[in-house]
DRENDRENRO-199025 format. One record per residue (C-alpha): residue in one letter; x, y, z. Coordinates in pm, 1 decimal. Example, Ala and Ser with C-alpha at 12.3 -4.5 7.8 and 13.67 -1.06 7.14 Angstrom:
2
aa_X_Y_Z
a_1230.0_-450.0_780.0
s_1367.0_-106.0_714.0
***
This chain:
492
aa_X_Y_Z
m_3403.7_-1983.2_3845.7
r_3489.3_-1723.6_3483.6
r_3179.9_-1904.9_3297.7
y_2951.4_-1835.7_3589.3
c_3035.0_-1486.4_3556.5
c_3042.9_-1440.4_3213.7
i_2656.7_-1610.7_3207.3
f_2564.7_-1420.7_3524.3
g_2661.1_-1114.8_3371.2
a_2494.9_-1168.7_3012.1
g_2180.5_-1233.2_3225.5
i_2150.1_-875.4_3313.0
i_2253.4_-751.9_2992.9
a_1906.5_-943.7_2874.0
a_1718.7_-795.4_3171.6
f_1893.4_-411.8_3108.6
l_1809.2_-417.4_2716.1
l_1404.3_-660.6_2735.4
t_1343.5_-389.4_3052.0
v_1460.7_-77.2_2805.1
g_1315.6_-199.9_2512.2
i_995.8_-290.8_2636.1
a_1009.3_61.2_2788.7
f_1051.6_277.5_2528.0
k_806.7_16.6_2288.6
i_512.4_131.7_2561.2
a_667.0_512.7_2568.8
d_672.2_521.5_2171.9
v_986.4_723.9_2252.2
f_1179.0_662.1_1937.9
p_862.0_734.8_1689.8
l_804.8_1025.5_1824.3
w_1182.1_1126.2_1795.9
t_1166.8_1045.5_1402.8
a_857.1_1202.6_1408.6
n_937.1_1543.3_1520.1
w_1287.6_1512.1_1368.0
l_1121.1_1465.2_1029.4
k_845.0_1742.9_1055.6
g_1132.1_1974.1_1179.9
e_1351.7_1864.5_851.0
i_1088.8_1928.7_627.8
t_966.3_2298.6_640.0
l_1090.2_2566.5_399.1
s_1356.4_2729.6_524.6
e_1744.3_2724.9_460.0
g_1926.7_2442.7_502.1
s_1624.4_2176.9_534.8
k_1604.9_1918.2_345.3
v_1366.2_1977.7_139.9
f_1433.7_2356.7_69.2
d_1634.8_2329.1_-236.7
t_1429.6_2126.3_-437.7
w_1140.7_2302.4_-381.4
k_1285.7_2598.0_-489.6
n_1415.2_2460.6_-815.1
p_1214.3_2101.3_-907.5
p_1448.9_1846.3_-1012.0
s_1184.8_1631.2_-1127.4
p_1052.5_1669.7_-1494.0
v_747.8_1845.2_-1527.1
y_596.3_1783.0_-1903.2
m_270.9_1980.2_-1970.4
e_87.7_1805.7_-2274.6
f_-193.4_1959.4_-2461.2
f_-522.5_1801.0_-2633.1
f_-710.6_1967.7_-2940.5
f_-1030.3_1886.0_-3009.4
n_-1095.9_1963.4_-3388.2
v_-1377.5_2006.7_-3508.1
t_-1495.2_1821.4_-3853.5
n_-1872.9_1914.9_-3930.6
s_-1898.8_2289.0_-3810.9
d_-2121.6_2386.0_-4131.5
a_-2388.4_2091.1_-4041.3
f_-2355.3_2210.6_-3689.4
l_-2418.9_2581.0_-3732.5
a_-2734.4_2456.7_-3973.8
g_-2865.7_2284.0_-3682.9
m_-2839.5_1954.7_-3875.9
e_-2605.1_1741.7_-3649.2
k_-2436.2_1787.6_-3336.0
p_-2117.2_1887.8_-3315.0
r_-1845.0_1598.1_-3421.6
v_-1466.1_1637.4_-3286.1
v_-1156.2_1436.0_-3299.7
e_-872.6_1442.6_-3027.0
v_-537.1_1550.2_-3136.4
g_-245.1_1553.5_-2941.2
p_-28.7_1554.2_-2754.3
y_226.8_1839.7_-2813.7
t_432.0_1814.8_-2550.1
y_673.0_2085.8_-2390.6
r_892.4_2094.4_-2065.5
e_799.2_2261.6_-1798.4
y_1064.7_2454.2_-1594.1
r_927.9_2608.8_-1260.3
p_1148.7_2757.4_-1057.1
k_1119.1_2973.0_-719.4
e_1226.6_3359.3_-811.6
n_1247.0_3640.1_-545.9
v_1222.2_3420.9_-248.2
t_1146.8_3619.7_55.5
f_1146.1_3528.0_416.5
v_858.9_3688.1_641.8
e_746.2_3722.3_972.6
e_1024.2_3603.4_1195.2
g_1093.5_3281.8_894.0
t_671.8_3143.6_962.8
k_601.5_3229.8_624.3
v_830.3_3253.9_279.4
a_710.0_3423.3_-23.2
a_796.2_3433.2_-398.6
y_711.6_3390.6_-771.5
t_724.9_3088.2_-994.2
p_798.5_3208.7_-1348.0
k_692.4_2899.7_-1565.1
s_877.7_2865.5_-1903.8
f_806.3_2571.3_-2195.7
v_1004.2_2410.2_-2434.5
f_916.4_2210.2_-2740.9
l_954.5_1855.1_-2691.9
p_910.1_1728.0_-3079.2
e_1008.6_1348.2_-2956.3
r_687.2_1366.3_-2758.0
s_414.4_1485.9_-2987.1
v_225.5_1405.5_-3275.1
g_319.1_1667.1_-3473.1
d_488.4_2004.9_-3567.7
p_269.0_2250.3_-3384.2
e_364.9_2567.0_-3695.6
l_222.3_2313.7_-3962.6
d_-65.2_2146.0_-3821.7
l_-413.1_2306.6_-3806.3
i_-663.2_2354.4_-3629.9
t_-1074.9_2387.4_-3689.6
t_-1235.1_2531.0_-3368.5
v_-1479.3_2771.5_-3202.3
n_-1339.2_3117.8_-3323.7
v_-1313.7_3264.1_-2950.2
p_-1223.3_3609.1_-2979.1
a_-1540.0_3669.5_-3241.1
v_-1745.1_3463.2_-2958.7
a_-1630.6_3733.9_-2653.9
v_-1705.9_4039.9_-2884.8
m_-2022.4_3876.9_-2998.0
n_-2123.8_3869.3_-2604.3
k_-2056.0_4203.3_-2521.5
a_-2233.0_4333.7_-2843.6
k_-2516.2_4139.2_-2835.9
d_-2728.0_4376.4_-2582.8
s_-2521.1_4697.5_-2689.3
f_-2786.8_4910.4_-2944.5
m_-2485.0_5098.5_-3069.4
f_-2183.4_4864.3_-3033.0
g_-2377.5_4535.5_-3173.3
p_-2456.5_4629.5_-3535.3
m_-2084.5_4763.8_-3585.1
v_-1952.4_4406.3_-3459.5
k_-2215.7_4270.3_-3687.5
v_-2068.0_4464.5_-3997.2
w_-1732.4_4392.5_-3922.5
m_-1729.3_4027.4_-3863.6
k_-1937.7_4035.6_-4235.3
s_-1642.8_4217.8_-4363.1
l_-1361.7_4019.7_-4250.1
g_-1582.8_3684.7_-4318.2
y_-1570.4_3576.7_-3967.8
g_-1786.7_3301.2_-3828.2
l_-1797.1_3089.0_-3504.1
f_-1536.2_2842.7_-3580.4
t_-1203.3_2923.5_-3708.1
t_-857.5_2718.4_-3840.6
r_-575.0_2803.6_-3666.5
s_-231.7_2621.7_-3679.5
i_-151.3_2446.7_-3285.4
n_146.1_2724.0_-3245.2
e_-140.4_3010.2_-3257.6
l_-409.1_2904.3_-3058.0
l_-129.4_2813.1_-2797.9
w_91.5_3104.4_-2809.7
g_-111.1_3395.5_-2977.6
y_-200.8_3581.7_-3311.1
e_-294.9_3918.8_-3400.3
d_-658.2_3884.3_-3454.0
k_-833.4_4136.1_-3695.1
l_-1161.2_4154.7_-3467.0
l_-980.5_4242.1_-3169.9
k_-782.7_4521.0_-3349.7
k_-1092.0_4676.0_-3480.3
v_-1217.8_4656.2_-3164.9
n_-942.6_4791.3_-2996.8
a_-987.6_5142.9_-3233.1
f_-1316.9_5210.4_-3006.7
k_-1227.4_5028.2_-2663.3
k_-886.6_4957.8_-2571.7
v_-863.1_4596.2_-2526.1
e_-593.2_4283.5_-2620.4
t_-556.4_4261.5_-2997.1
e_-337.8_3919.4_-2989.3
f_-533.4_3598.5_-2862.2
g_-399.9_3259.4_-2731.7
f_-442.0_3025.3_-2497.5
m_-103.9_3047.5_-2308.7
l_-90.1_3403.1_-2456.8
n_155.1_3588.4_-2250.1
k_221.4_3261.9_-2027.9
n_598.3_3106.8_-2159.2
g_798.8_3297.4_-1902.3
s_540.5_3486.1_-1702.4
h_376.3_3416.5_-1333.8
d_81.0_3358.4_-1168.8
g_184.4_3626.1_-943.8
e_315.2_3629.3_-591.7
f_254.7_3379.6_-319.5
v_322.8_3356.9_81.6
y_338.9_3050.9_202.5
y_363.0_2891.3_516.1
t_726.4_2762.4_612.5
g_591.7_2439.6_848.4
e_809.1_2628.1_1129.4
a_555.2_2672.7_1347.4
d_358.1_2361.9_1316.7
y_392.5_2086.5_1001.3
m_60.3_2111.0_909.0
d_118.9_2446.7_775.4
y_417.8_2336.2_571.4
g_366.4_2464.0_233.0
r_28.6_2635.3_250.0
v_-73.9_2944.9_56.8
d_-132.3_3223.6_290.8
t_-162.6_3478.8_60.8
w_-192.3_3535.5_-318.7
k_-109.7_3873.1_-483.4
g_-134.7_3992.8_-153.2
e_-451.2_3873.2_-68.5
s_-600.8_3625.4_153.4
k_-915.2_3562.8_-10.9
l_-1050.7_3538.0_-346.6
s_-1315.2_3808.9_-484.2
f_-1413.7_3640.6_-790.2
w_-1733.3_3498.8_-638.1
s_-2039.9_3516.2_-426.4
s_-1937.4_3317.1_-102.3
n_-1687.1_3301.6_168.3
y_-1641.0_2925.5_156.7
s_-1560.7_2990.9_-258.0
n_-1375.6_3258.0_-213.2
s_-1138.7_3082.9_32.1
i_-771.0_3077.5_-70.1
q_-697.9_2678.5_99.5
g_-434.2_2409.4_54.1
s_-87.0_2415.9_-95.0
d_-5.0_2530.9_-457.4
g_13.9_2135.4_-553.2
s_358.7_2151.7_-490.9
a_435.3_2071.9_-127.7
f_219.2_1861.1_154.1
h_305.4_1875.5_498.5
p_432.1_1542.5_618.9
y_270.9_1232.8_783.1
l_-43.0_1235.6_562.9
t_-328.2_1032.2_671.2
r_-578.8_836.2_481.0
e_-854.1_1001.6_614.4
e_-796.6_1376.5_527.6
r_-902.7_1609.1_237.6
l_-624.2_1775.8_82.3
h_-672.3_2091.8_-79.2
v_-480.2_2271.8_-356.3
f_-532.0_2656.0_-485.3
t_-464.5_2669.6_-846.5
p_-510.7_3028.1_-1014.1
d_-605.3_2831.6_-1349.8
l_-954.8_2732.2_-1231.2
c_-981.9_3069.3_-1032.9
r_-1074.9_2851.9_-695.2
s_-898.9_2588.4_-452.7
i_-1037.8_2261.9_-486.7
y_-1012.1_1946.4_-267.0
m_-855.4_1550.5_-302.7
e_-917.9_1267.5_-91.6
f_-782.2_938.6_-82.7
e_-840.9_739.3_-336.6
k_-616.4_408.8_-327.6
d_-240.1_255.9_-235.4
v_30.0_245.4_-494.6
e_394.4_216.8_-536.4
v_602.8_445.4_-751.4
k_994.2_394.3_-810.3
g_954.8_179.9_-448.4
i_762.4_435.8_-279.9
p_494.5_405.9_-95.1
a_222.3_646.4_-177.9
y_-140.3_744.1_-121.0
r_-356.7_852.8_-395.4
f_-565.7_1152.7_-415.7
t_-770.9_1271.9_-642.8
p_-1086.5_1523.9_-679.7
p_-1394.8_1368.8_-629.3
r_-1745.8_1420.9_-843.6
s_-1833.2_1638.2_-562.0
v_-1570.0_1911.7_-634.1
l_-1742.2_1984.6_-935.2
a_-2121.5_1879.3_-849.6
s_-2410.8_2085.9_-901.0
v_-2582.5_2298.5_-630.4
e_-2830.4_1989.6_-561.7
e_-2548.4_1794.7_-515.6
n_-2312.4_1968.7_-322.2
p_-2493.0_2324.9_-207.9
d_-2107.0_2445.4_-90.0
n_-2114.0_2480.4_-469.4
e_-2360.7_2788.1_-497.3
g_-2117.7_3046.6_-454.5
f_-1973.4_2942.2_-755.0
c_-2249.0_2964.1_-957.9
s_-2188.4_3261.7_-1207.9
p_-2353.2_3498.0_-1226.7
p_-2535.6_3407.5_-925.0
g_-2837.4_3219.8_-931.3
q_-2721.8_3110.0_-1248.7
c_-2622.9_2722.2_-1216.9
l_-2473.8_2453.8_-1431.1
g_-2511.3_2088.6_-1380.4
s_-2216.7_1854.2_-1215.4
g_-1868.9_1858.9_-1369.1
v_-1869.3_2184.0_-1489.8
l_-1722.3_2524.5_-1331.0
k_-1788.4_2844.7_-1541.5
v_-1537.9_3097.0_-1458.5
a_-1599.4_3403.4_-1691.7
v_-1595.5_3603.9_-1392.4
c_-1186.8_3533.1_-1360.5
k_-1107.9_3561.3_-1774.6
k_-1211.8_3880.0_-1889.2
d_-1591.8_3783.1_-1950.9
v_-1550.0_3531.1_-2161.8
p_-1813.9_3241.3_-2164.6
v_-1499.6_2999.1_-2049.0
v_-1596.3_2704.1_-1854.6
v_-1339.0_2425.4_-1681.4
s_-1411.3_2075.7_-1671.6
f_-1208.4_1751.7_-1637.6
p_-1100.0_1589.0_-1991.9
h_-1395.7_1453.0_-2183.4
f_-1616.8_1597.2_-1895.5
y_-1539.5_1337.3_-1707.6
l_-1724.4_1295.3_-1350.2
g_-1962.8_1539.8_-1545.3
d_-2345.6_1487.7_-1579.3
a_-2435.2_1233.9_-1945.4
e_-2578.6_1563.9_-2092.6
y_-2238.1_1751.5_-2154.9
y_-2049.8_1474.5_-2295.3
g_-2307.0_1332.0_-2499.7
a_-2401.8_1642.2_-2706.8
i_-2027.9_1621.6_-2823.5
e_-2000.4_1310.2_-3047.1
g_-1607.9_1197.1_-3031.5
l_-1587.1_1225.2_-2653.7
s_-1596.7_933.8_-2438.9
p_-1462.2_1000.1_-2075.7
v_-1226.8_734.9_-1905.4
r_-1124.4_745.6_-1584.4
e_-746.4_610.4_-1668.2
h_-659.9_925.9_-1940.8
h_-910.3_1221.2_-1799.4
q_-858.3_1200.3_-1430.7
t_-693.0_1370.9_-1209.9
y_-416.9_1276.8_-918.5
v_-135.6_1317.4_-715.4
d_5.2_1075.0_-540.1
l_205.1_1114.6_-202.5
n_479.4_901.6_16.4
p_214.3_948.1_354.1
t_526.5_997.4_545.0
t_741.1_1296.7_394.0
g_418.4_1412.6_171.1
v_677.7_1441.9_-103.4
v_492.9_1421.1_-446.2
v_652.4_1100.1_-680.6
r_392.6_1119.3_-898.9
a_93.3_1378.2_-1010.4
n_-130.7_1425.1_-1382.9
k_-327.7_1715.6_-1347.1
r_-561.1_1743.6_-1610.2
a_-872.7_2015.1_-1691.9
q_-1014.4_2042.7_-2045.2
f_-1105.6_2415.8_-2117.3
n_-1436.9_2511.8_-2304.0
i_-1662.1_2756.8_-2395.8
l_-2019.0_2843.0_-2357.4
l_-2193.1_2897.2_-2709.4
e_-2573.0_2958.8_-2727.9
k_-2812.6_3127.8_-2926.5
m_-2762.5_3514.4_-2994.7
s_-3066.6_3717.0_-3181.3
r_-2840.9_3973.7_-3332.2
f_-2638.6_3722.5_-3492.4
e_-2785.5_3564.6_-3768.9
f_-2538.8_3245.0_-3807.8
t_-2655.1_3173.1_-3435.4
r_-2982.6_3077.7_-3506.4
h_-2995.4_2709.3_-3443.8
l_-2766.9_2671.2_-3161.6
k_-2898.6_2505.0_-2836.1
k_-2684.8_2552.5_-2519.6
t_-2374.2_2390.7_-2603.4
i_-2065.3_2354.2_-2382.4
f_-1818.2_2340.0_-2652.5
p_-1448.8_2171.2_-2568.7
l_-1185.3_2354.7_-2650.8
f_-877.5_2182.5_-2513.5
f_-723.5_2005.8_-2230.5
l_-400.2_1997.1_-2088.0
n_-207.2_1710.1_-1892.0
e_54.9_1899.2_-1679.1
t_248.5_1556.6_-1530.6
v_511.9_1489.6_-1321.2
v_678.7_1189.1_-1192.3
i_979.6_1132.9_-913.0
d_1308.1_1130.7_-1083.8
d_1554.6_866.9_-984.3
a_1782.8_1064.9_-788.3
s_1522.3_1186.0_-600.8
a_1411.7_884.0_-553.0
t_1706.0_723.7_-423.0
r_1712.8_999.4_-170.8
v_1355.6_938.3_-79.3
n_1423.0_575.6_1.8
k_1672.4_626.7_175.6
l_1496.1_905.8_444.1
l_1227.3_611.4_450.7
m_1479.4_362.2_542.1
i_1623.0_577.5_844.6
t_1314.1_706.2_984.1
k_1216.7_301.7_952.6
i_1527.2_159.3_1115.3
a_1467.8_424.6_1445.8
s_1122.5_390.5_1504.0
n_1197.9_38.6_1514.3
f_1482.4_43.4_1719.0
p_1304.8_-54.5_2061.1
i_1192.1_-389.5_1870.6
f_1590.1_-429.3_1801.1
i_1689.6_-380.8_2164.7
i_1424.0_-657.9_2234.6
g_1526.4_-856.6_1978.7
l_1896.0_-851.1_2109.8
g_1794.0_-903.7_2499.7
g_1628.9_-1190.9_2375.1
l_1892.4_-1359.9_2182.6
l_2082.5_-1302.0_2515.5
v_1844.1_-1480.0_2725.4
i_1833.2_-1759.7_2491.0
a_2221.0_-1799.1_2483.0
v_2226.9_-1767.8_2866.9
i_1922.5_-2077.6_2885.8
i_2173.6_-2271.2_2650.8
s_2478.7_-2176.8_2816.9
i_2314.2_-2290.9_3190.1
n_2178.9_-2549.6_3044.6
r_2530.1_-2693.3_2880.1
l_2679.8_-2639.0_3232.1
w_2393.0_-2866.6_3431.0
k_2468.5_-3128.6_3156.9
k_2815.2_-3150.6_3207.5
k_2763.2_-3192.3_3579.1
d_2536.4_-3458.9_3542.8
n_2791.2_-3667.3_3351.8
t_3093.6_-3635.0_3610.0
t_3212.0_-3966.2_3766.8
y_3391.5_-4055.6_4076.8
p_3708.3_-4269.2_4119.2
t_3624.6_-4574.3_4307.7
v_3745.5_-4557.7_4721.0
r_3873.2_-4861.2_4893.1
d_3921.4_-4956.0_5298.2
e_4189.3_-5103.1_5462.9
a_4036.5_-5463.0_5374.9
g_4108.7_-5418.8_5037.9
t_3698.7_-5421.7_4924.8
g_3593.9_-5180.2_4733.7
t_3335.6_-4949.7_4741.8
e_3212.9_-4755.5_4436.2
i_3089.2_-4404.3_4504.1
a_2808.7_-4370.0_4219.3
s_2876.0_-4047.1_4003.9
q_2570.5_-3830.7_4167.4
a_2512.7_-3435.6_4095.1
v_2614.4_-3184.7_4235.9
***
């Protein structure tokens, strides 16, 4: 009797588990609960799972610099050869970028912060000594001054005399340290005597230990899709460099945080002060980093495409109406009118005329593509390579005779690769979090499976009881005459 009760009870439990599990599965309760829990944890708020790592990123960031050494400057200036360059690098620095002056505003829905960056040279990751290695490259201060003076009746002749007395030309040879972190320029000193200008020049001048200004970010508490999105930069919600609302818009994050539950179909925006604009990235492929599944997003060609290819880019033409081809962006408007042009390394995704004009360039996707690998569930950056090349626009200036053979050329100076891979400790935490969310999301299936196992156990138990009863035999019963009548075994 006890066995019958046990089987009956197990059957009821099995039916209950199957009913509840199927109901939970149809209602999608646990995935929704897990998603809401995770969205609540991934916010820029005190005590959240990501706040401390957002303030002090544990994963090491490396900044690599690659320079283009010009080997035929005289022949190029004489109009005899197209410029020939040799890529030299990397010169690698460990980059530290903690958030400082973190302040919550608007009832905790936004957070303001500064991100000072400091750089420490890593000889073991570099090809040489930046204090000793010399590079021949375009004399950027001279080009900047010449561009200011080319149409000036008074200033032009003075600059021409100064350059001749200093022995200045279109090219200069400097150490890596000088080119990166700055040197006092003699021509700029002369200009400064007449007009207040910075007398030092360097591609990273005053950038070691400084910040790009105050950012205000959405915390994601009101809407998880806003997590890490930039609200204002330097107190402004839009830029003023360009000629259209689209080009002046500040969109997306600063590249360090992305909202959870990403999809392959969405377009991710990133605002970067170095490029003076927002760019966007699109899904390319699925990848895996340290056991963490990720989506790779990368900027498509349309980001820096010509106006003919992408009419939205007309606002980036500077001056308005003077547009370049695909793969380049003139940023003089935010670089003190120095004719700086940005691109991807080796003019990757650019028109062939740009890399074809320089001997020694060869764009290769594996080496020159910018991308970020994001875990789609958490939005965590598991690997990234931000690559950008800085060039200068050279063209003939009639006032300066040594430019008489110049054709309009976008001349490469250097490119950088800012790279990061998630550290092992953070990867372990992300993998554990993904395991928890996976288990929680699949809990209804576990309940259904457990109910199914109980059903199988009940069926087996009932089957065994029937077989036991079928095998039961009864003894022979004798009548008074002594004759025996056998009662055959029968099923009850």
